[in-house]
C-alpha positions in Angstrom: -26.0 -5.7 5.1 -29.1 -3.6 5.1 -31.3 -5.5 7.3 -29.3 -7.8 9.4 -30.8 -10.8 11.2 -30.7 -10.5 15.0 -28.2 -12.8 16.7 -29.5 -15.7 18.7 -30.0 -13.4 21.8 -32.9 -11.8 19.9 -31.5 -8.3 19.8 -29.8 -6.4 17.0 -26.2 -5.6 17.9 -25.5 -1.9 18.0 -22.7 -1.2 15.4 -19.8 0.8 16.5 -20.6 3.7 14.1 -24.2 4.0 15.5 -23.2 7.1 17.7 -20.9 8.7 15.2 -22.2 12.1 14.1 -22.8 11.7 10.4 -25.9 13.5 9.1 -26.9 17.1 8.8 -30.5 18.2 9.6 -31.5 18.4 6.0 -30.6 14.7 5.5 -32.4 13.7 8.7 -35.5 15.6 7.6 -35.5 14.0 4.1 -35.1 10.6 5.5 -38.0 11.0 8.0 -40.3 12.7 5.5 -40.8 15.5 7.9 -40.3 19.2 7.5 -37.0 20.6 8.8 -39.0 22.8 11.1 -40.7 19.9 12.8 -37.4 17.8 13.2 -35.7 21.1 14.6 -38.6 21.6 17.0 -38.2 18.0 18.3 -34.5 18.5 18.8 -35.2 21.9 20.6 -37.6 20.1 22.9 -34.9 17.4 23.7 -32.3 20.1 24.3 -34.7 22.0 26.5 -35.2 18.8 28.6 -31.4 18.5 29.0 -30.6 16.0 26.5 -27.5 16.4 24.5 -28.4 15.7 20.9 -26.2 16.5 18.0 -22.5 17.2 17.6 -21.9 21.0 17.5 -18.2 20.9 16.4 -17.4 22.7 13.2 -19.8 25.1 11.4 -22.7 22.6 11.2 -24.5 20.2 13.7 -24.3 16.6 12.8 -26.6 13.9 14.0 -25.8 10.2 14.6 -27.9 7.2 13.7 -28.7 6.8 17.4 -30.4 10.3 17.3 -32.1 9.6 14.0 -33.6 6.4 15.5 -35.1 8.4 18.3 -36.5 10.9 15.8 -37.9 8.1 13.6 -39.9 6.8 16.6 -41.4 10.4 16.8 -42.0 10.5 13.1 -44.1 7.2 13.3 -46.2 8.9 16.0 -46.7 12.1 14.0 -47.8 10.1 10.9 -50.6 8.7 13.1 -51.4 12.3 14.0 -50.2 12.0 17.7 -49.4 15.4 19.3 -45.6 15.4 20.1 -44.8 17.2 23.3 -41.7 17.4 25.4 -42.6 14.3 27.5 -42.9 12.2 24.3 -39.7 13.5 23.0 -37.9 12.6 26.3 -39.5 9.2 26.1 -38.4 8.5 22.6 -34.8 9.4 23.4 -35.1 7.4 26.6 -36.3 4.3 24.7 -33.4 4.7 22.2 -31.1 4.8 25.3 -29.6 8.2 25.2 -26.8 8.9 26.0 -25.7 5.3 25.2 -27.6 3.2 22.8 -29.1 -0.1 23.8 -29.7 -3.1 21.6 -33.2 -3.3 20.0 -35.1 -6.7 20.2 -35.8 -8.1 16.8 -39.5 -7.6 17.4 -39.2 -4.7 19.9 -41.9 -2.1 20.1 -42.1 1.2 21.8 -45.4 1.7 23.7 -46.5 5.1 24.3 -49.3 5.9 26.7 -51.2 9.2 26.6 -54.7 10.2 27.8 -55.7 6.6 28.8 -54.7 5.3 25.3 -51.7 3.4 24.2 -50.0 3.3 20.9 -47.3 0.9 19.7 -44.4 2.0 17.5 -42.5 -0.8 15.7 -39.1 0.1 17.1 -37.4 -2.8 15.3 -38.6 -1.5 12.0 -37.4 2.1 12.7 -33.9 0.7 13.8 -33.5 -1.4 10.6 -34.7 1.5 8.4 -32.1 3.8 9.9 -29.3 1.2 9.6 -30.3 0.5 5.9 -30.4 4.2 5.1 -27.1 4.9 6.9 -25.5 2.0 5.0 -27.0 3.1 1.6 -26.2 6.9 2.1 -22.7 6.5 3.3 -21.7 3.1 1.7 -19.2 0.7 3.1 -18.1 3.2 5.9 -21.1 1.8 7.8 -21.3 -1.8 6.6 
């Protein structure tokens, strides 16, 4: 199911496969509509802040839907021409619940404060988009 309805508790349940490393950097970049260099920079900022992102086993690094969700929050800000710095990257991964994912409310927003202004990112929309993409890309393995 691409866009599941939330349970009566008002939050989407985190699927068992949400943290499984599945996607390479090129796939993530294509999904986000961002250049590989931009996504790579955000991941570098996350790692520099001490966050463990990506599975480095094998000859390629793979990323989970959980990581892609955090990156999609950043992509929404970049589309709005917001400068992405290390603090914003850490905040996005924190909101996503790194290292362990947290359920996202069906109408949940991520609110970012910077320079006495606030921006609201529709986290629920990012979450459902990542889930739909993962289901479509890898078929029933993620259903």
